[in-house]
mmCIF file of the N, C-alpha and C atoms, coordinates in Angstrom:
data_MODEL
# 
_entry.id   MODEL 
# 
loop_
_atom_site.group_PDB 
_atom_site.id 
_atom_site.type_symbol 
_atom_site.label_atom_id 
_atom_site.label_alt_id 
_atom_site.label_comp_id 
_atom_site.label_asym_id 
_atom_site.label_entity_id 
_atom_site.label_seq_id 
_atom_site.pdbx_PDB_ins_code 
_atom_site.Cartn_x 
_atom_site.Cartn_y 
_atom_site.Cartn_z 
_atom_site.occupancy 
_atom_site.B_iso_or_equiv 
_atom_site.pdbx_formal_charge 
_atom_site.auth_seq_id 
_atom_site.auth_comp_id 
_atom_site.auth_asym_id 
_atom_site.auth_atom_id 
_atom_site.pdbx_PDB_model_num 
ATOM 1   N N  . MET A 1 1  ? 0.811   -1.150 0.050  1.00 0.00 ? 1  MET A N  1 
ATOM 2   C CA . MET A 1 1  ? -0.004  -0.021 0.015  1.00 0.00 ? 1  MET A CA 1 
ATOM 3   C C  . MET A 1 1  ? 0.925   1.340  0.015  1.00 0.00 ? 1  MET A C  1 
ATOM 4   N N  . ARG A 1 2  ? 0.301   2.306  -0.629 1.00 0.00 ? 2  ARG A N  1 
ATOM 5   C CA . ARG A 1 2  ? 1.071   3.569  -0.642 1.00 0.00 ? 2  ARG A CA 1 
ATOM 6   C C  . ARG A 1 2  ? 0.079   4.707  -0.230 1.00 0.00 ? 2  ARG A C  1 
ATOM 7   N N  . VAL A 1 3  ? 0.689   5.729  0.218  1.00 0.00 ? 3  VAL A N  1 
ATOM 8   C CA . VAL A 1 3  ? -0.160  6.861  0.914  1.00 0.00 ? 3  VAL A CA 1 
ATOM 9   C C  . VAL A 1 3  ? 0.543   8.268  0.436  1.00 0.00 ? 3  VAL A C  1 
ATOM 10  N N  . TRP A 1 4  ? -0.434  9.147  0.206  1.00 0.00 ? 4  TRP A N  1 
ATOM 11  C CA . TRP A 1 4  ? 0.081   10.488 -0.163 1.00 0.00 ? 4  TRP A CA 1 
ATOM 12  C C  . TRP A 1 4  ? -0.946  11.497 0.457  1.00 0.00 ? 4  TRP A C  1 
ATOM 13  N N  . VAL A 1 5  ? -0.667  12.744 0.602  1.00 0.00 ? 5  VAL A N  1 
ATOM 14  C CA . VAL A 1 5  ? -1.539  13.868 1.226  1.00 0.00 ? 5  VAL A CA 1 
ATOM 15  C C  . VAL A 1 5  ? -1.722  14.907 0.167  1.00 0.00 ? 5  VAL A C  1 
ATOM 16  N N  . ASP A 1 6  ? -2.975  15.124 -0.075 1.00 0.00 ? 6  ASP A N  1 
ATOM 17  C CA . ASP A 1 6  ? -3.320  16.198 -0.946 1.00 0.00 ? 6  ASP A CA 1 
ATOM 18  C C  . ASP A 1 6  ? -3.252  17.605 -0.140 1.00 0.00 ? 6  ASP A C  1 
ATOM 19  N N  . GLN A 1 7  ? -2.057  18.271 -0.504 1.00 0.00 ? 7  GLN A N  1 
ATOM 20  C CA . GLN A 1 7  ? -1.763  19.548 0.223  1.00 0.00 ? 7  GLN A CA 1 
ATOM 21  C C  . GLN A 1 7  ? -2.823  20.668 0.260  1.00 0.00 ? 7  GLN A C  1 
ATOM 22  N N  . GLU A 1 8  ? -3.461  20.707 -1.004 1.00 0.00 ? 8  GLU A N  1 
ATOM 23  C CA . GLU A 1 8  ? -4.679  21.737 -1.036 1.00 0.00 ? 8  GLU A CA 1 
ATOM 24  C C  . GLU A 1 8  ? -5.779  21.460 -0.124 1.00 0.00 ? 8  GLU A C  1 
ATOM 25  N N  . MET A 1 9  ? -5.939  20.247 0.406  1.00 0.00 ? 9  MET A N  1 
ATOM 26  C CA . MET A 1 9  ? -7.051  19.851 1.157  1.00 0.00 ? 9  MET A CA 1 
ATOM 27  C C  . MET A 1 9  ? -6.671  19.850 2.608  1.00 0.00 ? 9  MET A C  1 
ATOM 28  N N  . CYS A 1 10 ? -5.372  19.777 2.897  1.00 0.00 ? 10 CYS A N  1 
ATOM 29  C CA . CYS A 1 10 ? -4.925  19.576 4.284  1.00 0.00 ? 10 CYS A CA 1 
ATOM 30  C C  . CYS A 1 10 ? -5.210  20.773 5.101  1.00 0.00 ? 10 CYS A C  1 
ATOM 31  N N  . THR A 1 11 ? -5.774  20.533 6.197  1.00 0.00 ? 11 THR A N  1 
ATOM 32  C CA . THR A 1 11 ? -6.017  21.561 7.271  1.00 0.00 ? 11 THR A CA 1 
ATOM 33  C C  . THR A 1 11 ? -4.971  21.789 8.353  1.00 0.00 ? 11 THR A C  1 
ATOM 34  N N  . GLY A 1 12 ? -3.973  20.870 8.306  1.00 0.00 ? 12 GLY A N  1 
ATOM 35  C CA . GLY A 1 12 ? -2.945  21.093 9.302  1.00 0.00 ? 12 GLY A CA 1 
ATOM 36  C C  . GLY A 1 12 ? -3.202  20.774 10.674 1.00 0.00 ? 12 GLY A C  1 
ATOM 37  N N  . SER A 1 13 ? -4.302  19.910 10.948 1.00 0.00 ? 13 SER A N  1 
ATOM 38  C CA . SER A 1 13 ? -4.746  19.590 12.228 1.00 0.00 ? 13 SER A CA 1 
ATOM 39  C C  . SER A 1 13 ? -3.757  18.692 13.041 1.00 0.00 ? 13 SER A C  1 
ATOM 40  N N  . GLY A 1 14 ? -2.837  18.009 12.302 1.00 0.00 ? 14 GLY A N  1 
ATOM 41  C CA . GLY A 1 14 ? -1.912  17.089 12.953 1.00 0.00 ? 14 GLY A CA 1 
ATOM 42  C C  . GLY A 1 14 ? -2.425  15.940 13.384 1.00 0.00 ? 14 GLY A C  1 
ATOM 43  N N  . MET A 1 15 ? -3.637  15.576 13.200 1.00 0.00 ? 15 MET A N  1 
ATOM 44  C CA . MET A 1 15 ? -4.401  14.321 13.704 1.00 0.00 ? 15 MET A CA 1 
ATOM 45  C C  . MET A 1 15 ? -3.591  13.150 13.040 1.00 0.00 ? 15 MET A C  1 
ATOM 46  N N  . CYS A 1 16 ? -3.208  13.190 11.784 1.00 0.00 ? 16 CYS A N  1 
ATOM 47  C CA . CYS A 1 16 ? -2.494  12.085 11.180 1.00 0.00 ? 16 CYS A CA 1 
ATOM 48  C C  . CYS A 1 16 ? -1.160  11.808 11.840 1.00 0.00 ? 16 CYS A C  1 
ATOM 49  N N  . GLU A 1 17 ? -0.433  12.761 12.183 1.00 0.00 ? 17 GLU A N  1 
ATOM 50  C CA . GLU A 1 17 ? 0.803   12.555 12.823 1.00 0.00 ? 17 GLU A CA 1 
ATOM 51  C C  . GLU A 1 17 ? 0.605   12.127 14.166 1.00 0.00 ? 17 GLU A C  1 
ATOM 52  N N  . ALA A 1 18 ? -0.448  12.482 14.884 1.00 0.00 ? 18 ALA A N  1 
ATOM 53  C CA . ALA A 1 18 ? -0.651  12.001 16.209 1.00 0.00 ? 18 ALA A CA 1 
ATOM 54  C C  . ALA A 1 18 ? -1.104  10.419 16.258 1.00 0.00 ? 18 ALA A C  1 
ATOM 55  N N  . ILE A 1 19 ? -1.723  10.014 15.148 1.00 0.00 ? 19 ILE A N  1 
ATOM 56  C CA . ILE A 1 19 ? -2.088  8.677  14.966 1.00 0.00 ? 19 ILE A CA 1 
ATOM 57  C C  . ILE A 1 19 ? -0.995  7.790  14.466 1.00 0.00 ? 19 ILE A C  1 
ATOM 58  N N  . ALA A 1 20 ? -0.283  8.272  13.352 1.00 0.00 ? 20 ALA A N  1 
ATOM 59  C CA . ALA A 1 20 ? 0.765   7.493  12.690 1.00 0.00 ? 20 ALA A CA 1 
ATOM 60  C C  . ALA A 1 20 ? 2.022   8.282  12.500 1.00 0.00 ? 20 ALA A C  1 
ATOM 61  N N  . PRO A 1 21 ? 2.749   8.585  13.503 1.00 0.00 ? 21 PRO A N  1 
ATOM 62  C CA . PRO A 1 21 ? 3.945   9.480  13.415 1.00 0.00 ? 21 PRO A CA 1 
ATOM 63  C C  . PRO A 1 21 ? 5.030   8.827  12.587 1.00 0.00 ? 21 PRO A C  1 
ATOM 64  N N  . ASP A 1 22 ? 5.003   7.517  12.318 1.00 0.00 ? 22 ASP A N  1 
ATOM 65  C CA . ASP A 1 22 ? 6.058   6.889  11.510 1.00 0.00 ? 22 ASP A CA 1 
ATOM 66  C C  . ASP A 1 22 ? 5.836   7.211  10.073 1.00 0.00 ? 22 ASP A C  1 
ATOM 67  N N  . VAL A 1 23 ? 4.546   7.642  9.613  1.00 0.00 ? 23 VAL A N  1 
ATOM 68  C CA . VAL A 1 23 ? 4.224   7.890  8.292  1.00 0.00 ? 23 VAL A CA 1 
ATOM 69  C C  . VAL A 1 23 ? 4.032   9.266  8.003  1.00 0.00 ? 23 VAL A C  1 
ATOM 70  N N  . PHE A 1 24 ? 3.419   10.057 8.952  1.00 0.00 ? 24 PHE A N  1 
ATOM 71  C CA . PHE A 1 24 ? 2.981   11.533 8.693  1.00 0.00 ? 24 PHE A CA 1 
ATOM 72  C C  . PHE A 1 24 ? 3.858   12.379 9.606  1.00 0.00 ? 24 PHE A C  1 
ATOM 73  N N  . VAL A 1 25 ? 4.155   13.620 9.035  1.00 0.00 ? 25 VAL A N  1 
ATOM 74  C CA . VAL A 1 25 ? 4.852   14.641 9.870  1.00 0.00 ? 25 VAL A CA 1 
ATOM 75  C C  . VAL A 1 25 ? 4.410   15.984 9.516  1.00 0.00 ? 25 VAL A C  1 
ATOM 76  N N  . LEU A 1 26 ? 4.076   16.823 10.413 1.00 0.00 ? 26 LEU A N  1 
ATOM 77  C CA . LEU A 1 26 ? 3.599   18.137 10.300 1.00 0.00 ? 26 LEU A CA 1 
ATOM 78  C C  . LEU A 1 26 ? 4.958   19.027 10.230 1.00 0.00 ? 26 LEU A C  1 
ATOM 79  N N  . LEU A 1 27 ? 5.119   19.828 9.093  1.00 0.00 ? 27 LEU A N  1 
ATOM 80  C CA . LEU A 1 27 ? 6.136   20.649 9.075  1.00 0.00 ? 27 LEU A CA 1 
ATOM 81  C C  . LEU A 1 27 ? 5.934   22.038 9.234  1.00 0.00 ? 27 LEU A C  1 
ATOM 82  N N  . ASP A 1 28 ? 6.995   22.942 9.116  1.00 0.00 ? 28 ASP A N  1 
ATOM 83  C CA . ASP A 1 28 ? 6.820   24.394 9.387  1.00 0.00 ? 28 ASP A CA 1 
ATOM 84  C C  . ASP A 1 28 ? 5.826   24.959 8.530  1.00 0.00 ? 28 ASP A C  1 
ATOM 85  N N  . ASP A 1 29 ? 5.467   24.449 7.390  1.00 0.00 ? 29 ASP A N  1 
ATOM 86  C CA . ASP A 1 29 ? 4.602   25.120 6.407  1.00 0.00 ? 29 ASP A CA 1 
ATOM 87  C C  . ASP A 1 29 ? 3.037   24.903 6.991  1.00 0.00 ? 29 ASP A C  1 
ATOM 88  N N  . GLY A 1 30 ? 2.935   24.106 8.028  1.00 0.00 ? 30 GLY A N  1 
ATOM 89  C CA . GLY A 1 30 ? 1.632   23.964 8.616  1.00 0.00 ? 30 GLY A CA 1 
ATOM 90  C C  . GLY A 1 30 ? 0.792   22.910 8.102  1.00 0.00 ? 30 GLY A C  1 
ATOM 91  N N  . LEU A 1 31 ? 1.441   22.076 7.193  1.00 0.00 ? 31 LEU A N  1 
ATOM 92  C CA . LEU A 1 31 ? 0.766   20.977 6.370  1.00 0.00 ? 31 LEU A CA 1 
ATOM 93  C C  . LEU A 1 31 ? 1.477   19.635 6.798  1.00 0.00 ? 31 LEU A C  1 
ATOM 94  N N  . SER A 1 32 ? 0.664   18.541 6.541  1.00 0.00 ? 32 SER A N  1 
ATOM 95  C CA . SER A 1 32 ? 1.094   17.140 6.800  1.00 0.00 ? 32 SER A CA 1 
ATOM 96  C C  . SER A 1 32 ? 1.877   16.743 5.502  1.00 0.00 ? 32 SER A C  1 
ATOM 97  N N  . HIS A 1 33 ? 2.826   15.934 5.730  1.00 0.00 ? 33 HIS A N  1 
ATOM 98  C CA . HIS A 1 33 ? 3.644   15.368 4.722  1.00 0.00 ? 33 HIS A CA 1 
ATOM 99  C C  . HIS A 1 33 ? 3.841   13.814 5.068  1.00 0.00 ? 33 HIS A C  1 
ATOM 100 N N  . VAL A 1 34 ? 3.987   13.036 4.067  1.00 0.00 ? 34 VAL A N  1 
ATOM 101 C CA . VAL A 1 34 ? 4.288   11.643 4.267  1.00 0.00 ? 34 VAL A CA 1 
ATOM 102 C C  . VAL A 1 34 ? 5.734   11.384 4.346  1.00 0.00 ? 34 VAL A C  1 
ATOM 103 N N  . LYS A 1 35 ? 6.085   10.300 4.910  1.00 0.00 ? 35 LYS A N  1 
ATOM 104 C CA . LYS A 1 35 ? 7.519   9.940  4.903  1.00 0.00 ? 35 LYS A CA 1 
ATOM 105 C C  . LYS A 1 35 ? 7.717   8.456  4.692  1.00 0.00 ? 35 LYS A C  1 
ATOM 106 N N  . ASP A 1 36 ? 8.783   8.087  4.105  1.00 0.00 ? 36 ASP A N  1 
ATOM 107 C CA . ASP A 1 36 ? 9.237   6.761  3.836  1.00 0.00 ? 36 ASP A CA 1 
ATOM 108 C C  . ASP A 1 36 ? 10.532  6.548  4.670  1.00 0.00 ? 36 ASP A C  1 
ATOM 109 N N  . ALA A 1 37 ? 10.508  6.038  5.891  1.00 0.00 ? 37 ALA A N  1 
ATOM 110 C CA . ALA A 1 37 ? 11.636  5.943  6.805  1.00 0.00 ? 37 ALA A CA 1 
ATOM 111 C C  . ALA A 1 37 ? 12.043  7.183  7.041  1.00 0.00 ? 37 ALA A C  1 
ATOM 112 N N  . ASP A 1 38 ? 13.383  7.558  6.705  1.00 0.00 ? 38 ASP A N  1 
ATOM 113 C CA . ASP A 1 38 ? 13.960  8.934  6.884  1.00 0.00 ? 38 ASP A CA 1 
ATOM 114 C C  . ASP A 1 38 ? 13.660  9.965  5.929  1.00 0.00 ? 38 ASP A C  1 
ATOM 115 N N  . ARG A 1 39 ? 12.988  9.505  4.752  1.00 0.00 ? 39 ARG A N  1 
ATOM 116 C CA . ARG A 1 39 ? 12.779  10.398 3.638  1.00 0.00 ? 39 ARG A CA 1 
ATOM 117 C C  . ARG A 1 39 ? 11.364  11.091 3.793  1.00 0.00 ? 39 ARG A C  1 
ATOM 118 N N  . VAL A 1 40 ? 11.292  12.435 3.927  1.00 0.00 ? 40 VAL A N  1 
ATOM 119 C CA . VAL A 1 40 ? 10.109  13.247 4.050  1.00 0.00 ? 40 VAL A CA 1 
ATOM 120 C C  . VAL A 1 40 ? 9.902   13.734 2.733  1.00 0.00 ? 40 VAL A C  1 
ATOM 121 N N  . TYR A 1 41 ? 8.679   13.655 2.254  1.00 0.00 ? 41 TYR A N  1 
ATOM 122 C CA . TYR A 1 41 ? 8.243   14.190 0.916  1.00 0.00 ? 41 TYR A CA 1 
ATOM 123 C C  . TYR A 1 41 ? 7.901   15.560 0.999  1.00 0.00 ? 41 TYR A C  1 
ATOM 124 N N  . ALA A 1 42 ? 8.915   16.461 1.015  1.00 0.00 ? 42 ALA A N  1 
ATOM 125 C CA . ALA A 1 42 ? 8.827   17.920 1.069  1.00 0.00 ? 42 ALA A CA 1 
ATOM 126 C C  . ALA A 1 42 ? 10.051  18.473 0.517  1.00 0.00 ? 42 ALA A C  1 
ATOM 127 N N  . ARG A 1 43 ? 9.942   19.545 -0.282 1.00 0.00 ? 43 ARG A N  1 
ATOM 128 C CA . ARG A 1 43 ? 11.062  20.156 -0.852 1.00 0.00 ? 43 ARG A CA 1 
ATOM 129 C C  . ARG A 1 43 ? 11.822  20.815 0.217  1.00 0.00 ? 43 ARG A C  1 
ATOM 130 N N  . SER A 1 44 ? 11.385  21.218 1.333  1.00 0.00 ? 44 SER A N  1 
ATOM 131 C CA . SER A 1 44 ? 12.051  21.821 2.357  1.00 0.00 ? 44 SER A CA 1 
ATOM 132 C C  . SER A 1 44 ? 12.976  20.891 3.037  1.00 0.00 ? 44 SER A C  1 
ATOM 133 N N  . GLN A 1 45 ? 12.687  19.562 2.883  1.00 0.00 ? 45 GLN A N  1 
ATOM 134 C CA . GLN A 1 45 ? 13.514  18.470 3.436  1.00 0.00 ? 45 GLN A CA 1 
ATOM 135 C C  . GLN A 1 45 ? 14.460  17.899 2.390  1.00 0.00 ? 45 GLN A C  1 
ATOM 136 N N  . GLY A 1 46 ? 14.699  18.647 1.274  1.00 0.00 ? 46 GLY A N  1 
ATOM 137 C CA . GLY A 1 46 ? 15.576  18.149 0.242  1.00 0.00 ? 46 GLY A CA 1 
ATOM 138 C C  . GLY A 1 46 ? 15.117  17.032 -0.718 1.00 0.00 ? 46 GLY A C  1 
ATOM 139 N N  . ASN A 1 47 ? 13.858  16.906 -0.770 1.00 0.00 ? 47 ASN A N  1 
ATOM 140 C CA . ASN A 1 47 ? 13.190  16.037 -1.660 1.00 0.00 ? 47 ASN A CA 1 
ATOM 141 C C  . ASN A 1 47 ? 12.643  16.763 -2.895 1.00 0.00 ? 47 ASN A C  1 
ATOM 142 N N  . PRO A 1 48 ? 13.179  16.602 -4.063 1.00 0.00 ? 48 PRO A N  1 
ATOM 143 C CA . PRO A 1 48 ? 12.733  17.370 -5.226 1.00 0.00 ? 48 PRO A CA 1 
ATOM 144 C C  . PRO A 1 48 ? 11.243  17.032 -5.582 1.00 0.00 ? 48 PRO A C  1 
ATOM 145 N N  . GLN A 1 49 ? 10.694  15.779 -5.176 1.00 0.00 ? 49 GLN A N  1 
ATOM 146 C CA . GLN A 1 49 ? 9.271   15.574 -5.551 1.00 0.00 ? 49 GLN A CA 1 
ATOM 147 C C  . GLN A 1 49 ? 8.296   16.388 -4.646 1.00 0.00 ? 49 GLN A C  1 
ATOM 148 N N  . GLY A 1 50 ? 8.877   16.858 -3.662 1.00 0.00 ? 50 GLY A N  1 
ATOM 149 C CA . GLY A 1 50 ? 8.046   17.685 -2.642 1.00 0.00 ? 50 GLY A CA 1 
ATOM 150 C C  . GLY A 1 50 ? 6.879   16.908 -2.137 1.00 0.00 ? 50 GLY A C  1 
ATOM 151 N N  . ALA A 1 51 ? 5.667   17.521 -2.010 1.00 0.00 ? 51 ALA A N  1 
ATOM 152 C CA . ALA A 1 51 ? 4.516   16.985 -1.436 1.00 0.00 ? 51 ALA A CA 1 
ATOM 153 C C  . ALA A 1 51 ? 3.904   16.038 -2.347 1.00 0.00 ? 51 ALA A C  1 
ATOM 154 N N  . ASP A 1 52 ? 4.363   15.958 -3.754 1.00 0.00 ? 52 ASP A N  1 
ATOM 155 C CA . ASP A 1 52 ? 3.820   15.004 -4.690 1.00 0.00 ? 52 ASP A CA 1 
ATOM 156 C C  . ASP A 1 52 ? 4.344   13.700 -4.431 1.00 0.00 ? 52 ASP A C  1 
ATOM 157 N N  . GLY A 1 53 ? 5.164   13.369 -3.634 1.00 0.00 ? 53 GLY A N  1 
ATOM 158 C CA . GLY A 1 53 ? 5.721   12.089 -3.346 1.00 0.00 ? 53 GLY A CA 1 
ATOM 159 C C  . GLY A 1 53 ? 4.723   11.141 -2.691 1.00 0.00 ? 53 GLY A C  1 
ATOM 160 N N  . VAL A 1 54 ? 4.982   9.899  -3.010 1.00 0.00 ? 54 VAL A N  1 
ATOM 161 C CA . VAL A 1 54 ? 4.021   8.885  -2.537 1.00 0.00 ? 54 VAL A CA 1 
ATOM 162 C C  . VAL A 1 54 ? 4.831   7.991  -1.670 1.00 0.00 ? 54 VAL A C  1 
ATOM 163 N N  . ALA A 1 55 ? 4.417   7.681  -0.435 1.00 0.00 ? 55 ALA A N  1 
ATOM 164 C CA . ALA A 1 55 ? 5.291   6.816  0.411  1.00 0.00 ? 55 ALA A CA 1 
ATOM 165 C C  . ALA A 1 55 ? 4.687   5.432  0.527  1.00 0.00 ? 55 ALA A C  1 
ATOM 166 N N  . THR A 1 56 ? 5.525   4.526  0.709  1.00 0.00 ? 56 THR A N  1 
ATOM 167 C CA . THR A 1 56 ? 5.198   3.136  0.962  1.00 0.00 ? 56 THR A CA 1 
ATOM 168 C C  . THR A 1 56 ? 4.762   2.926  2.395  1.00 0.00 ? 56 THR A C  1 
ATOM 169 N N  . VAL A 1 57 ? 3.619   2.301  2.642  1.00 0.00 ? 57 VAL A N  1 
ATOM 170 C CA . VAL A 1 57 ? 3.214   2.064  4.001  1.00 0.00 ? 57 VAL A CA 1 
ATOM 171 C C  . VAL A 1 57 ? 3.772   0.789  4.493  1.00 0.00 ? 57 VAL A C  1 
ATOM 172 N N  . PRO A 1 58 ? 4.540   0.781  5.604  1.00 0.00 ? 58 PRO A N  1 
ATOM 173 C CA . PRO A 1 58 ? 5.050   -0.372 6.224  1.00 0.00 ? 58 PRO A CA 1 
ATOM 174 C C  . PRO A 1 58 ? 3.832   -1.186 6.795  1.00 0.00 ? 58 PRO A C  1 
ATOM 175 N N  . ALA A 1 59 ? 3.880   -2.500 6.556  1.00 0.00 ? 59 ALA A N  1 
ATOM 176 C CA . ALA A 1 59 ? 2.833   -3.486 6.866  1.00 0.00 ? 59 ALA A CA 1 
ATOM 177 C C  . ALA A 1 59 ? 2.398   -3.203 8.385  1.00 0.00 ? 59 ALA A C  1 
ATOM 178 N N  . ASP A 1 60 ? 3.291   -2.975 9.167  1.00 0.00 ? 60 ASP A N  1 
ATOM 179 C CA . ASP A 1 60 ? 2.813   -2.717 10.711 1.00 0.00 ? 60 ASP A CA 1 
ATOM 180 C C  . ASP A 1 60 ? 2.193   -1.520 10.914 1.00 0.00 ? 60 ASP A C  1 
ATOM 181 N N  . GLN A 1 61 ? 2.144   -0.567 9.869  1.00 0.00 ? 61 GLN A N  1 
ATOM 182 C CA . GLN A 1 61 ? 1.442   0.896  10.059 1.00 0.00 ? 61 GLN A CA 1 
ATOM 183 C C  . GLN A 1 61 ? 0.266   1.054  9.211  1.00 0.00 ? 61 GLN A C  1 
ATOM 184 N N  . LEU A 1 62 ? -0.086  -0.148 8.580  1.00 0.00 ? 62 LEU A N  1 
ATOM 185 C CA . LEU A 1 62 ? -1.303  -0.037 7.673  1.00 0.00 ? 62 LEU A CA 1 
ATOM 186 C C  . LEU A 1 62 ? -2.592  0.342  8.385  1.00 0.00 ? 62 LEU A C  1 
ATOM 187 N N  . GLU A 1 63 ? -2.893  -0.335 9.536  1.00 0.00 ? 63 GLU A N  1 
ATOM 188 C CA . GLU A 1 63 ? -4.107  0.083  10.350 1.00 0.00 ? 63 GLU A CA 1 
ATOM 189 C C  . GLU A 1 63 ? -4.134  1.487  10.772 1.00 0.00 ? 63 GLU A C  1 
ATOM 190 N N  . LEU A 1 64 ? -3.008  1.914  11.190 1.00 0.00 ? 64 LEU A N  1 
ATOM 191 C CA . LEU A 1 64 ? -2.880  3.317  11.728 1.00 0.00 ? 64 LEU A CA 1 
ATOM 192 C C  . LEU A 1 64 ? -3.020  4.316  10.526 1.00 0.00 ? 64 LEU A C  1 
ATOM 193 N N  . VAL A 1 65 ? -2.537  4.049  9.431  1.00 0.00 ? 65 VAL A N  1 
ATOM 194 C CA . VAL A 1 65 ? -2.699  4.953  8.288  1.00 0.00 ? 65 VAL A CA 1 
ATOM 195 C C  . VAL A 1 65 ? -4.155  5.022  7.823  1.00 0.00 ? 65 VAL A C  1 
ATOM 196 N N  . VAL A 1 66 ? -4.812  3.868  7.833  1.00 0.00 ? 66 VAL A N  1 
ATOM 197 C CA . VAL A 1 66 ? -6.239  3.821  7.561  1.00 0.00 ? 66 VAL A CA 1 
ATOM 198 C C  . VAL A 1 66 ? -7.044  4.680  8.512  1.00 0.00 ? 66 VAL A C  1 
ATOM 199 N N  . GLU A 1 67 ? -6.674  4.456  9.927  1.00 0.00 ? 67 GLU A N  1 
ATOM 200 C CA . GLU A 1 67 ? -7.290  5.268  10.906 1.00 0.00 ? 67 GLU A CA 1 
ATOM 201 C C  . GLU A 1 67 ? -7.135  6.747  10.633 1.00 0.00 ? 67 GLU A C  1 
ATOM 202 N N  . ALA A 1 68 ? -5.799  7.139  10.275 1.00 0.00 ? 68 ALA A N  1 
ATOM 203 C CA . ALA A 1 68 ? -5.544  8.530  10.149 1.00 0.00 ? 68 ALA A CA 1 
ATOM 204 C C  . ALA A 1 68 ? -6.324  9.010  9.027  1.00 0.00 ? 68 ALA A C  1 
ATOM 205 N N  . ALA A 1 69 ? -6.466  8.362  7.960  1.00 0.00 ? 69 ALA A N  1 
ATOM 206 C CA . ALA A 1 69 ? -7.214  8.726  6.824  1.00 0.00 ? 69 ALA A CA 1 
ATOM 207 C C  . ALA A 1 69 ? -8.743  8.927  7.216  1.00 0.00 ? 69 ALA A C  1 
ATOM 208 N N  . GLN A 1 70 ? -9.212  8.072  7.983  1.00 0.00 ? 70 GLN A N  1 
ATOM 209 C CA . GLN A 1 70 ? -10.595 8.170  8.370  1.00 0.00 ? 70 GLN A CA 1 
ATOM 210 C C  . GLN A 1 70 ? -10.851 9.294  9.283  1.00 0.00 ? 70 GLN A C  1 
ATOM 211 N N  . GLN A 1 71 ? -9.890  9.586  10.138 1.00 0.00 ? 71 GLN A N  1 
ATOM 212 C CA . GLN A 1 71 ? -10.006 10.750 11.150 1.00 0.00 ? 71 GLN A CA 1 
ATOM 213 C C  . GLN A 1 71 ? -9.647  12.056 10.654 1.00 0.00 ? 71 GLN A C  1 
ATOM 214 N N  . CYS A 1 72 ? -9.095  12.095 9.482  1.00 0.00 ? 72 CYS A N  1 
ATOM 215 C CA . CYS A 1 72 ? -8.660  13.444 8.879  1.00 0.00 ? 72 CYS A CA 1 
ATOM 216 C C  . CYS A 1 72 ? -9.737  14.356 8.651  1.00 0.00 ? 72 CYS A C  1 
ATOM 217 N N  . PRO A 1 73 ? -9.744  15.667 9.284  1.00 0.00 ? 73 PRO A N  1 
ATOM 218 C CA . PRO A 1 73 ? -10.926 16.563 9.079  1.00 0.00 ? 73 PRO A CA 1 
ATOM 219 C C  . PRO A 1 73 ? -10.822 17.092 7.652  1.00 0.00 ? 73 PRO A C  1 
ATOM 220 N N  . GLY A 1 74 ? -9.741  17.099 6.848  1.00 0.00 ? 74 GLY A N  1 
ATOM 221 C CA . GLY A 1 74 ? -9.612  17.605 5.605  1.00 0.00 ? 74 GLY A CA 1 
ATOM 222 C C  . GLY A 1 74 ? -9.879  16.631 4.560  1.00 0.00 ? 74 GLY A C  1 
ATOM 223 N N  . MET A 1 75 ? -9.910  15.393 4.934  1.00 0.00 ? 75 MET A N  1 
ATOM 224 C CA . MET A 1 75 ? -10.093 14.170 4.034  1.00 0.00 ? 75 MET A CA 1 
ATOM 225 C C  . MET A 1 75 ? -8.969  14.303 2.930  1.00 0.00 ? 75 MET A C  1 
ATOM 226 N N  . CYS A 1 76 ? -7.804  14.516 3.420  1.00 0.00 ? 76 CYS A N  1 
ATOM 227 C CA . CYS A 1 76 ? -6.788  14.746 2.376  1.00 0.00 ? 76 CYS A CA 1 
ATOM 228 C C  . CYS A 1 76 ? -5.768  13.559 2.249  1.00 0.00 ? 76 CYS A C  1 
ATOM 229 N N  . ILE A 1 77 ? -5.933  12.558 3.000  1.00 0.00 ? 77 ILE A N  1 
ATOM 230 C CA . ILE A 1 77 ? -4.994  11.368 2.887  1.00 0.00 ? 77 ILE A CA 1 
ATOM 231 C C  . ILE A 1 77 ? -5.631  10.378 1.980  1.00 0.00 ? 77 ILE A C  1 
ATOM 232 N N  . HIS A 1 78 ? -4.771  10.045 1.091  1.00 0.00 ? 78 HIS A N  1 
ATOM 233 C CA . HIS A 1 78 ? -5.170  8.992  -0.069 1.00 0.00 ? 78 HIS A CA 1 
ATOM 234 C C  . HIS A 1 78 ? -4.264  7.840  0.041  1.00 0.00 ? 78 HIS A C  1 
ATOM 235 N N  . ILE A 1 79 ? -5.003  6.587  0.101  1.00 0.00 ? 79 ILE A N  1 
ATOM 236 C CA . ILE A 1 79 ? -4.267  5.386  0.119  1.00 0.00 ? 79 ILE A CA 1 
ATOM 237 C C  . ILE A 1 79 ? -4.553  4.610  -1.164 1.00 0.00 ? 79 ILE A C  1 
ATOM 238 N N  . GLU A 1 80 ? -3.501  3.983  -1.785 1.00 0.00 ? 80 GLU A N  1 
ATOM 239 C CA . GLU A 1 80 ? -3.738  3.315  -2.971 1.00 0.00 ? 80 GLU A CA 1 
ATOM 240 C C  . GLU A 1 80 ? -3.054  1.914  -2.882 1.00 0.00 ? 80 GLU A C  1 
ATOM 241 N N  . ALA A 1 81 ? -3.608  1.005  -3.477 1.00 0.00 ? 81 ALA A N  1 
ATOM 242 C CA . ALA A 1 81 ? -3.033  -0.428 -3.581 1.00 0.00 ? 81 ALA A CA 1 
ATOM 243 C C  . ALA A 1 81 ? -1.773  -0.545 -4.210 1.00 0.00 ? 81 ALA A C  1 
# 
């Protein structure tokens, strides 16, 4: 499974990071970004894909990522098979 955040819909509530901190991180721009291990999908973090990056969800994080998507007030978390 893979996950990404639609930055235009993100409200910056931080709910996703609270639920699944191994996959989501709220940065100084006030928006949530996905991460793959140590790689954060944000230009400010040295990733040229920026927020357009899609992270692989570790198997042990899948339930938490689904919960984060369900709890997200901006409905901006997208999970793909």
